[in-house]
C-alpha positions as CSV (number, residue, x, y, z in Angstrom):
1,M,23.4,9.9,12.4
2,P,21.4,12.7,10.2
3,K,17.7,12.5,11.4
4,A,16.6,11.3,8.2
5,A,18.9,8.2,8.3
6,R,18.0,7.5,11.8
7,R,14.3,7.6,10.8
8,E,14.8,5.0,8.3
9,Q,17.0,2.9,10.6
10,L,13.8,3.0,13.1
11,L,11.5,2.2,10.4
12,D,13.6,-0.8,9.2
13,T,13.8,-2.0,13.0
14,A,10.2,-1.8,13.2
15,R,9.7,-3.6,10.4
16,K,12.0,-6.4,11.7
17,I,10.0,-6.5,15.1
18,I,7.2,-7.0,13.2
19,A,8.4,-9.8,11.1
20,E,10.2,-11.6,14.0
21,E,7.7,-11.0,17.0
22,G,4.3,-9.4,15.7
23,T,2.8,-6.1,15.9
24,E,1.7,-6.6,19.6
25,A,5.5,-6.3,20.5
26,L,6.2,-2.9,18.4
27,T,6.3,-0.4,21.2
28,L,8.7,2.9,21.1
29,G,10.6,1.3,24.2
30,H,11.2,-1.8,22.3
31,L,11.9,0.0,19.0
32,A,14.4,2.0,20.8
33,E,16.4,-0.8,22.7
34,R,16.5,-2.9,19.6
35,A,17.7,-0.2,17.4
36,G,20.1,0.9,20.2
37,V,19.0,4.5,20.7
38,S,17.1,6.1,23.9
39,K,13.7,6.1,24.0
40,P,13.4,9.8,23.6
41,I,14.9,9.6,20.1
42,A,12.1,7.2,19.3
43,Y,9.5,9.3,20.6
44,E,10.7,12.3,18.9
45,H,10.3,10.6,15.6
46,F,6.9,9.0,16.2
47,G,5.3,10.6,18.9
48,T,3.0,7.5,19.8
49,R,2.9,3.7,18.8
50,A,-0.1,4.9,16.3
51,G,2.4,7.4,14.9
52,L,5.0,4.6,14.3
53,L,2.5,2.6,12.4
54,V,1.3,5.7,10.3
55,A,4.8,6.3,9.3
56,L,5.4,2.3,8.2
57,C,2.2,2.7,6.2
58,D,2.7,6.0,4.7
59,E,6.3,4.9,3.9
60,Y,4.9,1.8,2.1
61,N,2.0,4.0,0.3
62,D,4.8,6.5,-1.1
63,R,7.1,3.5,-2.4
64,Q,3.9,1.6,-4.2
65,V,2.8,5.5,-5.6
66,A,6.3,5.9,-6.8
67,A,6.4,2.7,-8.5
68,R,3.3,3.3,-10.2
69,E,4.1,6.8,-11.7
70,K,7.4,5.6,-13.0
71,A,5.4,2.8,-15.0
72,L,2.6,5.2,-16.2
73,A,5.2,7.9,-17.2
74,T,6.0,5.6,-19.9
75,G,3.1,6.9,-21.8
76,S,1.3,3.6,-21.8
77,A,-1.9,3.9,-23.6
78,T,-4.2,1.0,-23.5
79,L,-6.3,-0.5,-21.1
80,A,-4.3,-3.8,-20.8
81,D,-1.3,-1.5,-20.2
82,I,-2.4,0.6,-17.5
83,T,-4.3,-2.2,-15.5
84,A,-0.9,-4.5,-15.7
85,I,0.8,-1.2,-14.3
86,F,-1.5,-0.8,-11.1
87,A,-1.9,-4.5,-10.6
88,S,2.0,-5.1,-10.6
89,A,2.6,-1.9,-8.4
90,Y,0.3,-3.1,-5.7
91,V,1.5,-6.9,-5.6
92,N,5.2,-6.1,-6.0
93,C,5.0,-3.4,-3.6
94,V,3.4,-5.7,-1.1
95,L,5.6,-8.6,-1.8
96,D,9.1,-6.8,-2.0
97,I,8.5,-5.0,1.7
98,G,7.0,-8.0,3.2
99,P,4.1,-9.4,5.1
100,E,4.9,-7.4,8.0
101,M,3.3,-4.3,6.3
102,G,0.0,-6.4,6.4
103,A,0.3,-6.7,10.0
104,A,1.2,-2.9,10.4
105,F,-2.1,-2.1,8.3
106,D,-4.0,-4.6,10.5
107,A,-2.7,-2.8,13.6
108,L,-3.9,0.7,12.2
109,A,-7.4,-0.7,11.6
110,A,-7.5,-1.7,15.7
111,S,-7.1,2.0,16.8
112,E,-9.5,4.7,16.5
113,E,-6.6,6.9,16.5
114,T,-5.5,5.6,13.1
115,A,-8.7,4.8,11.5
116,A,-8.8,8.2,9.6
117,F,-5.5,8.1,8.4
118,R,-6.3,4.4,7.0
119,Q,-9.3,5.6,5.6
120,S,-7.6,8.3,3.8
121,L,-5.2,5.7,2.3
122,R,-8.2,4.0,0.9
123,Q,-9.5,7.1,-0.6
124,G,-6.0,7.7,-1.9
125,Y,-6.0,4.1,-4.0
126,I,-9.6,5.2,-5.1
127,D,-8.5,8.3,-6.3
128,E,-5.6,7.0,-8.2
129,Y,-7.6,4.3,-10.0
130,R,-10.0,6.9,-10.7
131,K,-7.5,9.3,-12.3
132,G,-5.5,6.3,-13.8
133,F,-8.1,4.5,-15.1
134,G,-10.3,7.7,-16.2
135,R,-7.7,8.6,-18.8
136,L,-9.3,5.8,-21.0
137,V,-12.6,5.0,-19.9
138,D,-16.0,6.7,-18.7
139,V,-16.9,5.3,-15.4
140,P,-19.9,7.1,-13.8
141,P,-18.6,8.5,-10.4
142,T,-21.2,6.6,-8.3
143,E,-20.3,3.4,-9.9
144,G,-16.6,4.1,-9.8
145,N,-16.5,4.5,-5.9
146,A,-18.1,1.1,-5.9
147,I,-15.9,-0.6,-8.4
148,Y,-12.9,1.1,-7.4
149,A,-13.1,-0.1,-3.8
150,G,-13.7,-3.5,-4.9
151,F,-10.5,-3.5,-6.7
152,L,-8.7,-2.2,-4.0
153,G,-10.3,-5.2,-2.0
154,A,-9.1,-7.7,-4.7
155,A,-5.6,-6.1,-4.7
156,E,-5.6,-6.5,-0.9
157,A,-6.7,-10.3,-1.1
158,L,-4.5,-11.4,-4.0
159,A,-1.5,-9.7,-2.7
160,N,-2.0,-11.4,0.5
161,D,-2.3,-14.7,-0.7
162,A,1.1,-14.1,-2.9
163,A,2.6,-12.9,0.0
164,A,1.4,-16.2,2.1
165,G,2.7,-18.3,-0.6
166,R,-0.8,-19.5,-1.8
167,I,-0.3,-18.2,-5.3
168,G,2.5,-16.7,-7.4
169,R,3.5,-13.3,-8.0
170,A,2.7,-13.8,-11.8
171,A,-0.6,-15.3,-11.0
172,A,-1.4,-12.7,-8.5
173,I,-0.9,-9.9,-10.9
174,E,-2.4,-11.2,-13.8
175,A,-5.7,-12.4,-12.1
176,L,-5.8,-8.7,-10.5
177,S,-5.2,-7.4,-14.0
178,R,-7.9,-9.6,-15.5
179,I,-10.5,-8.2,-12.8
180,Y,-9.4,-4.8,-13.8
181,T,-9.6,-5.3,-17.5
182,S,-12.8,-7.2,-17.6
183,T,-14.7,-4.5,-15.4
184,L,-13.7,-1.6,-17.1
185,E,-14.1,-2.8,-20.7
186,R,-17.9,-2.7,-20.3
187,Y,-17.7,1.1,-20.0
188,P,-17.1,3.5,-22.8
189,R,-14.1,5.0,-24.0
190,T,-13.2,8.7,-23.1
191,T,-12.7,10.9,-25.6
192,D,-10.3,13.9,-25.9
């Protein structure tokens, strides 16, 4: 099997292990056994359990960024359009990939080895908010850091509630869009 295809197979198997057995069961040895490969193959792809968790979360992040960029490329120009794109990209990715990603992110938080990676993901989301919304509104940088961190917290909470079945997909997207819009419409429009 080509290396890229094997890596995808291992990541798919890892997501199944998390969904069925929890993150505690996710070891490279168990992954190799479930995927029907030798341990050295799993170690070659990920190095450590933390490396596997990083790969899972990185893949999830890449999917979310791609969904958002595809939607933004349509030329949406209003604040409502942009907030809907950001809200739907986040919620849809969480729901489409499944609750095991939340468990993988939680497992990342438990390790010092992966704390820097998790922080870089969070900073990446904040930077994307700044870039996407900065096209339309002028939010001062100091305020923006706090506001965009709050947006990420709201996105995580609403997506997790939707994944747990406490609210529906559409309700989560709508609420998140309203949070973004009602906060950002207070700031002056940018001028080109």
